[in-house]
Kinemage of the C-alpha trace (Angstrom):
@kinemage 1
@onewidth
@group {chain A} dominant
@subgroup {mainchain}
@vectorlist {calphas} color= white
{ca met a 1} P 139.823 71.459 -26.354
{ca phe a 2} L 141.500 71.627 -22.783
{ca ser a 3} L 144.782 73.675 -22.060
{ca ala a 4} L 146.333 74.253 -18.608
{ca glu a 5} L 148.107 77.231 -19.895
{ca ile a 6} L 144.860 79.459 -20.373
{ca ser a 7} L 144.737 82.289 -17.288
{ca asn a 8} L 142.210 83.075 -15.224
{ca asn a 9} L 141.402 86.440 -17.040
{ca ala a 10} L 141.221 84.655 -20.233
{ca leu a 11} L 138.450 82.452 -18.987
{ca leu a 12} L 136.674 85.387 -17.316
{ca glu a 13} L 136.676 87.326 -20.661
{ca thr a 14} L 135.066 84.149 -22.288
{ca phe a 15} L 132.672 83.736 -19.859
{ca glu a 16} L 131.769 87.209 -19.961
{ca arg a 17} L 131.350 87.288 -23.518
{ca trp a 18} L 128.759 84.425 -23.386
{ca thr a 19} L 126.605 86.525 -21.002
{ca asp a 20} L 126.493 89.038 -23.813
{ca asp a 21} L 125.043 86.449 -25.882
{ca phe a 22} L 122.818 84.846 -23.478
{ca pro a 23} L 122.245 87.173 -20.638
{ca ser a 24} L 120.496 86.015 -17.504
{ca ile a 25} L 118.436 87.625 -14.581
{ca ile a 26} L 121.958 88.384 -12.671
{ca pro a 27} L 125.239 89.210 -13.759
{ca trp a 28} L 128.059 86.644 -14.246
{ca cys a 29} L 125.173 83.930 -15.368
{ca val a 30} L 124.322 82.396 -18.648
{ca glu a 31} L 120.910 81.398 -19.562
{ca leu a 32} L 120.512 78.878 -22.190
{ca gly a 33} L 117.203 77.137 -23.398
{ca ser a 34} L 113.447 77.808 -22.999
{ca ser a 35} L 112.186 80.212 -20.284
{ca his a 36} L 108.955 78.496 -20.217
{ca ser a 37} L 110.452 74.736 -19.907
{ca gln a 38} L 109.211 72.843 -16.857
{ca phe a 39} L 112.442 71.813 -15.799
{ca thr a 40} L 115.534 74.237 -14.971
{ca val a 41} L 118.881 73.237 -14.042
{ca val a 42} L 121.528 75.348 -12.427
{ca ile a 43} L 125.244 74.761 -12.939
{ca gly a 44} L 127.525 76.222 -10.561
{ca thr a 45} L 131.450 77.009 -11.055
{ca ala a 46} L 134.267 78.764 -9.217
{ca ile a 47} L 132.053 79.637 -6.209
{ca his a 48} L 135.733 79.985 -4.873
{ca gly a 49} L 138.076 81.759 -6.726
{ca asn a 50} L 140.752 79.378 -6.573
{ca glu a 51} L 138.519 76.463 -7.720
{ca thr a 52} L 138.608 76.848 -11.424
{ca gly a 53} L 138.977 73.272 -12.601
{ca ser a 54} L 135.374 72.977 -13.759
{ca leu a 55} L 135.216 76.244 -15.715
{ca pro a 56} L 136.945 75.263 -19.110
{ca ala a 57} L 134.380 72.412 -19.223
{ca val a 58} L 131.361 74.541 -18.494
{ca leu a 59} L 132.613 76.938 -21.151
{ca asn a 60} L 132.665 74.160 -23.379
{ca met a 61} L 129.463 72.784 -22.561
{ca ile a 62} L 127.925 76.444 -23.073
{ca ala a 63} L 129.349 76.355 -26.562
{ca asp a 64} L 128.043 73.117 -27.459
{ca leu a 65} L 124.493 73.950 -26.326
{ca ser a 66} L 124.382 77.304 -27.702
{ca glu a 67} L 124.566 75.729 -31.388
{ca asp a 68} L 121.314 74.065 -30.542
{ca asn a 69} L 119.772 76.443 -28.070
{ca ala a 70} L 116.256 77.030 -29.904
{ca asn a 71} L 115.321 73.333 -29.693
{ca leu a 72} L 116.629 72.823 -25.986
{ca lys a 73} L 113.804 71.122 -23.914
{ca ala a 74} L 114.864 72.621 -20.444
{ca arg a 75} L 116.258 75.649 -18.972
{ca tyr a 76} L 119.697 75.770 -17.963
{ca phe a 77} L 121.534 78.547 -15.684
{ca phe a 78} L 125.571 78.613 -15.602
{ca ile a 79} L 126.792 80.781 -12.704
{ca leu a 80} L 130.337 81.688 -12.278
{ca gly a 81} L 130.200 82.278 -8.911
{ca asn a 82} L 132.963 84.741 -7.558
{ca pro a 83} L 134.753 86.603 -10.606
{ca asp a 84} L 136.283 88.965 -8.454
{ca ala a 85} L 138.212 86.266 -6.525
{ca val a 86} L 139.000 84.431 -9.613
{ca arg a 87} L 140.549 87.818 -10.905
{ca gln a 88} L 142.814 87.757 -7.681
{ca gly a 89} L 143.340 83.832 -7.901
{ca thr a 90} L 142.159 83.538 -4.128
{ca arg a 91} L 139.179 81.369 -2.299
{ca phe a 92} L 137.490 84.788 -1.697
{ca val a 93} L 137.507 88.730 -1.354
{ca glu a 94} L 135.813 89.442 1.937
{ca arg a 95} L 134.589 86.255 3.144
{ca asp a 96} L 133.543 82.783 1.829
{ca leu a 97} L 130.622 82.880 -0.459
{ca asn a 98} L 129.675 79.496 0.097
{ca arg a 99} L 128.920 80.395 3.719
{ca cys a 100} L 126.744 83.154 2.624
{ca phe a 101} L 123.506 81.477 1.845
{ca asn a 102} L 121.772 82.317 4.910
{ca leu a 103} L 121.278 85.684 2.807
{ca thr a 104} L 121.564 88.081 5.832
{ca asp a 105} L 125.166 89.748 4.708
{ca thr a 106} L 123.842 92.869 2.483
{ca lys a 107} L 127.500 94.585 3.005
{ca ser a 108} L 130.247 92.331 2.037
{ca leu a 109} L 131.011 91.611 -1.798
{ca glu a 110} L 130.088 87.734 -1.300
{ca gly a 111} L 126.988 88.375 0.700
{ca lys a 112} L 125.481 90.415 -1.988
{ca arg a 113} L 126.814 87.960 -4.636
{ca ala a 114} L 124.874 84.936 -2.717
{ca ile a 115} L 121.954 87.036 -2.802
{ca glu a 116} L 122.037 87.340 -6.446
{ca ile a 117} L 122.906 83.618 -6.843
{ca ala a 118} L 119.527 82.741 -4.648
{ca lys a 119} L 117.240 84.456 -7.242
{ca val a 120} L 118.879 81.974 -9.792
{ca leu a 121} L 118.555 79.167 -7.302
{ca ser a 122} L 115.124 79.839 -6.690
{ca glu a 123} L 114.259 78.603 -10.200
{ca ala a 124} L 116.304 75.383 -9.723
{ca asp a 125} L 114.957 71.943 -9.991
{ca leu a 126} L 118.589 70.802 -9.676
{ca phe a 127} L 121.687 72.494 -8.556
{ca ile a 128} L 125.023 70.852 -9.760
{ca asp a 129} L 128.006 72.715 -7.914
{ca tyr a 130} L 131.480 71.898 -8.968
{ca his a 131} L 134.201 72.318 -6.176
{ca gln a 132} L 137.750 71.694 -5.550
{ca thr a 133} L 139.862 70.946 -2.470
{ca asn a 134} L 143.036 72.929 -1.229
{ca gln a 135} L 145.187 69.746 -1.047
{ca pro a 136} L 145.334 67.051 -3.481
{ca ala a 137} L 142.506 64.185 -3.398
{ca val a 138} L 143.086 60.368 -3.979
{ca phe a 139} L 139.957 60.487 -6.224
{ca pro a 140} L 136.987 63.085 -6.901
{ca phe a 141} L 134.125 62.914 -4.271
{ca phe a 142} L 130.590 63.866 -3.561
{ca thr a 143} L 130.005 65.749 -0.470
{ca phe a 144} L 126.677 67.087 0.625
{ca ala a 145} L 124.050 66.103 3.375
{ca tyr a 146} L 121.905 63.059 2.267
{ca his a 147} L 118.792 63.737 0.377
{ca glu a 148} L 117.367 60.868 -1.541
{ca glu a 149} L 116.750 62.798 -4.965
{ca ser a 150} L 119.953 64.598 -4.582
{ca tyr a 151} L 121.646 61.217 -4.156
{ca cys a 152} L 119.944 59.823 -7.080
{ca trp a 153} L 121.197 62.466 -9.230
{ca ala a 154} L 124.901 62.086 -8.139
{ca ala a 155} L 124.807 58.388 -8.691
{ca his a 156} L 123.605 59.128 -12.282
{ca met a 157} L 125.820 61.827 -13.081
{ca gly a 158} L 129.215 60.048 -12.259
{ca gly a 159} L 132.405 61.784 -11.827
{ca gly a 160} L 132.766 60.312 -8.414
{ca glu a 161} L 131.913 56.950 -6.598
{ca his a 162} L 132.689 58.095 -2.994
{ca phe a 163} L 130.297 59.950 -1.209
{ca val a 164} L 131.125 61.706 2.155
{ca thr a 165} L 127.320 62.391 3.834
{ca arg a 166} L 125.611 63.423 6.931
{ca asp a 167} L 122.228 63.966 8.088
{ca ile a 168} L 120.581 66.841 6.537
{ca lys a 169} L 119.723 68.214 9.982
{ca thr a 170} L 123.646 68.632 10.307
{ca ala a 171} L 125.187 71.691 8.875
{ca phe a 172} L 128.057 71.512 6.919
{ca ser a 173} L 129.870 74.566 8.851
{ca lys a 174} L 128.812 76.767 11.648
{ca glu a 175} L 130.308 80.094 9.582
{ca gly a 176} L 127.025 79.846 7.498
{ca leu a 177} L 124.913 78.220 4.957
{ca cys a 178} L 126.407 76.756 1.489
{ca gly a 179} L 124.135 77.092 -1.708
{ca asp a 180} L 123.509 73.700 -2.189
{ca glu a 181} L 122.052 73.328 1.571
{ca trp a 182} L 119.803 76.207 0.828
{ca leu a 183} L 118.336 74.637 -2.152
{ca arg a 184} L 117.728 71.479 -0.222
{ca gln a 185} L 116.180 73.453 2.742
{ca his a 186} L 113.526 74.047 -0.306
{ca gly a 187} L 113.012 70.850 -1.051
{ca lys a 188} L 114.881 70.535 -4.274
{ca pro a 189} L 118.132 68.288 -5.157
{ca ala a 190} L 121.535 69.595 -5.003
{ca val a 191} L 124.682 67.966 -5.542
{ca thr a 192} L 128.503 69.115 -4.632
{ca leu a 193} L 131.014 67.268 -6.573
{ca glu a 194} L 134.752 67.946 -5.405
{ca leu a 195} L 137.184 67.403 -8.251
{ca gly a 196} L 140.332 67.224 -6.710
{ca arg a 197} L 143.129 69.709 -5.982
{ca ala a 198} L 141.969 73.181 -7.023
{ca gly a 199} L 143.295 75.016 -10.335
{ca leu a 200} L 143.030 73.534 -13.903
{ca ser a 201} L 143.993 70.033 -14.602
{ca arg a 202} L 142.990 67.921 -17.338
{ca asp a 203} L 141.196 65.293 -14.998
{ca ala a 204} L 139.116 68.080 -13.679
{ca tyr a 205} L 138.238 68.997 -17.063
{ca gln a 206} L 137.078 65.776 -18.188
{ca val a 207} L 135.041 64.490 -15.010
{ca thr a 208} L 133.331 67.737 -15.194
{ca leu a 209} L 132.519 67.532 -19.160
{ca ser a 210} L 131.598 63.786 -18.731
{ca ser a 211} L 129.026 64.485 -15.828
{ca leu a 212} L 127.460 67.383 -17.419
{ca gln a 213} L 126.983 65.533 -20.632
{ca arg a 214} L 125.267 62.486 -18.714
{ca val a 215} L 122.909 65.451 -16.674
{ca ile a 216} L 121.934 67.548 -19.705
{ca gly a 217} L 121.671 64.195 -22.005
{ca phe a 218} L 119.138 62.624 -19.537
{ca val a 219} L 117.532 65.680 -18.883
{ca glu a 220} L 116.664 66.453 -22.547
{ca thr a 221} L 115.669 62.662 -23.215
{ca glu a 222} L 113.123 62.533 -20.371
{ca leu a 223} L 111.638 65.805 -21.410
{ca glu a 224} L 111.603 64.803 -24.901
{ca his a 225} L 109.581 61.734 -23.970
{ca gly a 226} L 107.186 64.001 -21.538
{ca gln a 227} L 108.617 62.663 -18.103
{ca lys a 228} L 110.224 64.732 -15.353
{ca pro a 229} L 113.580 64.029 -15.068
{ca gln a 230} L 114.174 62.229 -12.247
{ca pro a 231} L 116.598 59.138 -11.926
{ca ser a 232} L 115.989 56.245 -10.013
{ca ala a 233} L 118.082 54.902 -7.259
{ca pro a 234} L 121.134 52.689 -8.111
{ca asp a 235} L 121.136 49.123 -7.609
{ca ser a 236} L 123.931 47.776 -4.968
{ca ser a 237} L 126.375 46.619 -7.713
{ca arg a 238} L 126.521 50.534 -8.847
{ca asp a 239} L 125.868 52.264 -6.071
{ca leu a 240} L 127.941 54.813 -4.024
{ca arg a 241} L 130.377 54.288 -1.384
{ca phe a 242} L 129.335 56.139 1.561
{ca tyr a 243} L 131.332 57.603 4.330
{ca gln a 244} L 130.755 59.998 7.451
{ca val a 245} L 132.870 62.288 9.340
{ca val a 246} L 133.752 60.384 12.535
{ca ala a 247} L 136.307 62.999 14.096
{ca lys a 248} L 136.972 66.612 13.733
{ca leu a 249} L 140.380 67.920 14.952
{ca pro a 250} L 139.783 71.528 16.134
{ca trp a 251} L 142.689 73.831 15.150
{ca pro a 252} L 145.094 74.048 17.831
{ca gly a 253} L 146.653 77.300 17.680
{ca asp a 254} L 149.151 79.159 15.721
{ca glu a 255} L 152.088 76.722 16.430
{ca ala a 256} L 150.090 73.697 15.041
{ca met a 257} L 151.229 72.155 11.672
{ca leu a 258} L 150.323 68.965 9.856
{ca asn a 259} L 153.178 66.926 8.271
{ca pro a 260} L 153.371 67.711 4.706
{ca gly a 261} L 152.141 65.911 1.707
{ca phe a 262} L 148.653 64.750 3.471
{ca ala a 263} L 145.876 64.187 0.349
{ca asn a 264} L 141.995 64.003 0.951
{ca phe a 265} L 141.010 60.482 1.282
{ca gln a 266} L 144.580 59.256 2.316
{ca tyr a 267} L 144.375 56.404 4.797
{ca val a 268} L 145.657 56.789 8.150
{ca lys a 269} L 145.792 54.452 11.441
{ca ala a 270} L 144.794 55.300 14.815
{ca asn a 271} L 147.534 57.039 16.531
{ca glu a 272} L 149.330 57.791 13.564
{ca glu a 273} L 151.163 61.000 13.510
{ca leu a 274} L 149.560 63.588 11.769
{ca gly a 275} L 151.840 66.455 12.797
{ca val a 276} L 152.417 69.010 15.804
{ca val a 277} L 150.022 70.901 18.121
{ca arg a 278} L 152.994 73.111 19.344
{ca pro a 279} L 156.662 72.091 19.619
{ca gly a 280} L 157.141 68.962 21.415
{ca glu a 281} L 153.647 67.948 21.409
{ca ile a 282} L 152.465 65.577 18.534
{ca leu a 283} L 149.152 65.480 16.828
{ca arg a 284} L 147.913 62.089 16.290
{ca ala a 285} L 144.876 60.571 14.558
{ca pro a 286} L 142.134 59.911 17.055
{ca val a 287} L 140.658 56.968 15.046
{ca glu a 288} L 141.501 55.134 11.845
{ca gly a 289} L 140.119 56.369 8.558
{ca phe a 290} L 140.475 58.469 5.611
{ca leu a 291} L 141.685 62.140 6.240
{ca met a 292} L 139.528 64.995 4.546
{ca phe a 293} L 140.113 68.687 4.096
{ca pro a 294} L 143.825 68.749 5.341
{ca lys a 295} L 144.739 72.486 6.286
{ca tyr a 296} L 148.023 74.085 5.219
{ca pro a 297} L 147.597 77.695 5.820
{ca lys a 298} L 150.202 80.047 4.539
{ca arg a 299} L 152.674 81.594 7.064
{ca asp a 300} L 154.619 84.246 7.774
{ca ala a 301} L 158.535 84.669 8.503
{ca gln a 302} L 157.998 83.557 11.917
{ca gly a 303} L 156.031 80.563 10.856
{ca lys a 304} L 152.676 81.825 12.154
{ca pro a 305} L 149.535 81.606 9.767
{ca ile a 306} L 149.001 84.919 7.496
{ca asp a 307} L 145.040 84.673 7.915
{ca his a 308} L 143.070 83.977 11.104
{ca gln a 309} L 142.594 80.286 11.534
{ca asp a 310} L 139.463 78.544 13.047
{ca gly a 311} L 137.426 75.215 12.114
{ca asp a 312} L 139.301 72.027 12.227
{ca ile a 313} L 142.780 71.346 10.982
{ca val a 314} L 141.836 68.173 9.559
{ca gln a 315} L 138.839 65.808 9.632
{ca ile a 316} L 138.766 61.755 9.588
{ca val a 317} L 136.208 60.114 7.662
{ca gln a 318} L 134.952 56.161 7.827
{ca pro a 319} L 132.766 54.133 5.604
{ca leu a 320} L 129.112 53.783 6.602
{ca asn a 321} L 128.079 50.495 7.516
{ca glu a 322} L 124.669 50.744 5.957
{ca his a 323} L 123.103 52.960 3.304
{ca pro a 324} L 122.481 56.416 4.706
{ca arg a 325} L 118.840 56.013 3.241
{ca arg a 326} L 118.034 53.997 6.347
{ca leu a 327} L 119.943 56.285 9.151
{ca trp a 328} L 118.817 59.740 7.673
{ca asn a 329} L 115.914 59.691 5.539
{ca his a 330} L 113.410 61.895 7.185
């Protein structure tokens, strides 16, 4: 049962108890099913510590699968990405875990954790990574570089109808490699689903649970029939709606500020006022489209961001005019 009142510490304690019953090759990871299976699914939750919306449904699924563990056909890993950040209620402790999968950082807490997680990802035939956005979203959406097999899994699992994508040769961030990017570089499918605003919600719970049920049900059925789990591409009537980033507005400086209340996938017109670059200088949308990842940093008494800001203050996406398969299927 879902409850929005449960604390982060209670969620961590429940997950940790499951790791005692079903330990894995790394800490904070539950392993279920057969270690001799020909197919391994990895589920990621709370890779960012403030993005706990998928965690109650993941715990629910672990409980359900544990009751029939001996009969599971696949092998399942459930990874709680950054428990220290969950405990602190923050995105990360030292650096963004989901930028650490170059696996070169051996000193920071998150760098070490990425190296651990990569040990599990190296076993994966499929990685489903649940995330949330800092600001509200009009609806859940997928976001990852186009990769045919990953796209087929996203379309099959449900949870979202909108897919922000890009050429697989284009990195998501200059800050470092994401976990899903690392796995696709190794030729395996990986799907990232953004559930909406960070934190617990009934919508995040329901989307996570229903998508997990579809994935795991399909995997178990296919293996039962002696087939490798691989969903086919959807027909045009059931296909996802595709978008790409067409504008990135770099962070202009400490005086920059978006107008309050913007959400992910909120429509804006070209030249619409988005905020200010500095007092007296308006920040405008260079093109029409839908806002993506609007940034509202915490500020001090003088109005300056508490943390160092870089990257983009906001991005704008537009619908693709043709299927990404025809654009970027390398």
